[in-house]
N, C-alpha and C positions, 0 to 999 in steps of 0.2 A: 547805198555806198556804204563800202567799210573803208574805216578809218581807226586810226592809231592816236592816242594821244599824246605830247611825248614832254616829259618837264627833266628840264636840265639846270644844273650848278655848272657853269664855268667858269676855270681861274679866268680872271681880269684880261692876261694877257693871252687867252686861248679865246675869248670870246669875238671879239672881230672876223677871226675865219670862222666859227661857228654860227656864227649869224649870215657874215657870206654866203656860208655854203646853204643853208635853209634858204636864204632870200632867191639864191642864185634857180631853184627846184622849183618847179613849175605845178612838181606836186605837194608842196607843203601849203598851209593853210592857216589863217589866224595867229601868225606869229608874234609875240609880246617878249617884249624885251625890260628885264626890270632890274639895270646896273648896284649891283652893293647890296643886294635884298636876301641875299640867300645867307643862311650862315649853317656850320657844320655839314659841310666842310664850306669856308667862306668863296663868297665868288657872285656873279650876277646868274638873275635867278632867269632861265628862259624858256616857253613853252610856246607849242606849238600842237598844229593838227596835219597828219600827215596820211594820203591814200594806202590802204594796206598793201597794194601790189607794189606801190614801189617805195615803201620801209628799208627794205633791205640793201640798196645804195646807200642811202641817208644814214640810215644807222652805220653802215661799215666807214663811209666816211668821217663820220663823227668822233668813230671809235678808232679812225686814222691818226685824228687829233689827240687823240689818248684824252678827250675828253670823261669816258667812263675812268682811267687810272688816277686823273689830277681832279675830276668832279665827281660825277654823278648823272648817270641816264635813268631813269624812271619812264616804262612805257608800259601804260592804261588801254584797254580797251574801248572804243566810242560804242554806248550802246545805240545810238540813236541822233544822227546829225540832220541838221538840215540850211544845206549851202548849193545854191544855183551855180555857181563859178566851181565849183568843187563836183558836183555830180556833169557836170558838164566836160570837165575834164577826166574824170572816170570811164565817160563814155566814149570820149572822140581821140581822144588821146591817148590813154593809156592802154586801149585795148586788151588783147589775152593777158595782158598783164596783171589787171586786176584781180583776176581769181590766180595770182604768184603767191605762194607760201609764203608766209612771216617767217624765216629760218632760226630767227629767234626766242619765239615765240616755240615753234618746234623742237626746239634742241632743249626750251626752257623745261618742256611739258615732260620730254624722254629724262632728263635728267632727274627729274622731280618723283618721277617713276623707279629711280633707281637710288634711291635711300632706300633700304635695308634697314627698320626699325624692325623691332621682335614680334610686330604683327603679321612682316613679313611671312617669318616661319610658320607662324600660328595661321593664317591664313591657309599656305601650303599645307601643312596637317592638316589642318580641317577638310581642306577638300578632299586629300588624299584618303581619307577613311569615309569619307562620303561615298566617291568612287569604289570602294571595297566593297562597304553595302550596298551600292549598284550592280557588282561583279557578284557578290554572293546572292544577291536574289533575283539578278538576270531583268534588271530593272535600266532601262534605257532612257530616261527620264533622272535618273538620281546620277548616271555618267554625266548628261547634259549640265546637271546641276553642280558636279563636280569641278569643270572645265570652268563654268561664269567664277565660282571663287573663287580659283586659282589666281593668284597674281604672278605666275613667274613672266606672263609675257612682257611686262614693264623690265626686268631681269635682263630679257633677249634682247631687246631694242636697245636697251642702255649699253651691250654690249659690241652690239651694229655698231652704235653712234660711236664707241670708242675704236674701232678699229678706224672709222671712216676718219675721227679726229685725231687717228695715233696717241692716243690718254692710253698707253701701260694701267693706271692707276685703276679706270672704270673700267677696262677691262679682266683685270685681276678682280675688281670688288663684286663685278657682275659672277665670273664664275664663281668664285668660291659662296658665292650667294647661291647660287642653283646646285653647286654639288650639297654643298650642308643643307639645304631647304629640302632638297628630293631625298636624299640621303635619309632624312628625320622624317620624312612622309612614309619612307620605305619602311623606315625600323617599327614606325607605330602603327603601319596597317601589316604588318609582320604580326605584334605583339595582340593587335584588337581581333585578328582572324587565328592567331593560335585561339587563343578563350572561346571563338565562336566554335571551331572547331572541337577545344574541349567540352565544351557542355554541350554540343549536337544541334546545335541553331541554325546551321547552316538549310538552304534550302533543299528540299529530297531531290529535285533536279541537277541543282548544283553536284550535290551529292553521288550523284549519278552520271556526271561524266558531260550532264546535259549542259551547255556553258555560252550561249550563242552570242553574250555581251562581251564574254573573255577570248572567245575567238576572232570579234574584231579586234581584238587590241593587241592578241599576242603574235598575230601572224602581218608584219610588217611585208609588202608588195609595191608594185610599182602605182597601185592608186595612192599608194601612203605618198611618198616624193610628190606627183602629183600635187595633192589635195597640202602639203607642206609649204610646197612652190607657190600654190596659187597665195597661201595663206597668207606668206610672207611677203608677198608684193601687196596684199587688199591691207596687212596692218600696217605696213608705213605710209601708203598712200592715204589709209583715213587718219592716220596721225597730222602727217605733213595738212590734211585740208579740213582735218578736225571734225570728221563723222564718227561719232561715238558710237553711230546703228553698226556700221560696219566694222568698227572694232571690234561691239562684242558678239558679230558672226565670228570675227578668226578666234576668240576667246572657247567657243563651242565646235570648232573647226578641229582645233590641233590635238592630235594623241598625245599631251606630256604628262597632265593628271593622271589620266587615267590608266595609261603604261605605267606609271612609278605608283600608283595602287595595286595593278596586274602582279608585279614583282615582290611586294609582299604576300597577296593574300599566293598566289602559288608558290611562294617558300613555305607558309605555312601549310597548305595542304600537300605540300612535298611535289608539288606540278613541276618539274627543275624545265624541263622543256618549254612550257608556257613562260615559266620567268625568262629565261633565256630570249625567245619572245620578245615580250614587254622591252626587256632591259635595248634591244637593239630596236624597239620602235624607239621609246626614250629618247636613245643617243641619237637618232636618224633626224627626229621631229628639231631637236636644239638646234644640232649642225647647220640643217637647210634652212630651220629661221635666222640664224645670225648670220647665215652668209647671206641668203634669197635677201635680207634686211640691210644687210650692208651693200650691195648691190644695188638695190633699189634705191634709197638713198643717195648713190651715186650715180644714178642716171638723172634721180629725178635735179637733184644741185643742176647737170650738165643737158638737162631740156631746158630749163628756165634758165641760164645764161646765155643761151644761145638763143630764146625768146628774147631776153635783156638785149641783146646785140642788135637785134633785129630791129627794136622797137627804139634803140639809139640810148638804151641804159648801161651804165657801168655795175656791175655788180659780179664781183669777186667772189663771191659765195657758193 
């Protein structure tokens, strides 16, 4: 049984409507109202537990009352709950909605990944250097490691959410972070690779043009499109369903960090055709991940709205 715990600070004049909304919903349990007990902001303290699959409609109703603007709404996951009434409601009444994404949590997770601290750029640069070592030494393991370290997917999903919500600021911030981050990664990997070439530390195979790892990266084709599209779908679905293992699979399946690293390495070794191919690969993956992420978000919202209507729930999200 999946539930969330909601704590409200409700202005006195809104409390009757807010409590009425919660009381009338059959998926709200353990409702407690403490008149005048809340401070900063001042108001009535209200607490309840809601089945996670029905939380979208309840939270939308509370926000329509402007409880979040004039008071506050705090949401916490419930790790464990024992309630025969709630379990029966989830099993017999909620049906498929028991597995519906809690969109407030999903968007909060994406927004958190769309915060671009200096560490975002540091991780991107480090991932690029690891990728460069993997390319020069023909080590596929290091390429996978670079994919896992790279934080760029958070920025990509943030841009997709910005497009979905029409948030120009989020779109600009995400695209700026991706542009600056990848340019930094390319520059540092170029300098690193130039030093390696100057000192003659590259592998003999790479020096002779035997570059199987690089060839996988700098030759975008129909398979690159297929993988990017499928990764974009799985990435958004794993975020909505909180499937971290599937999300990790996305990190190690898209050719963004390796492509950026290969641009720097190829430029340092004067392999201009490889650099062009890697640039095309990088742009192809970023664009497809953003577009597919946006479409998958909208499709999932539409699908769950349809299920909500079939179940007699009202959820405009």
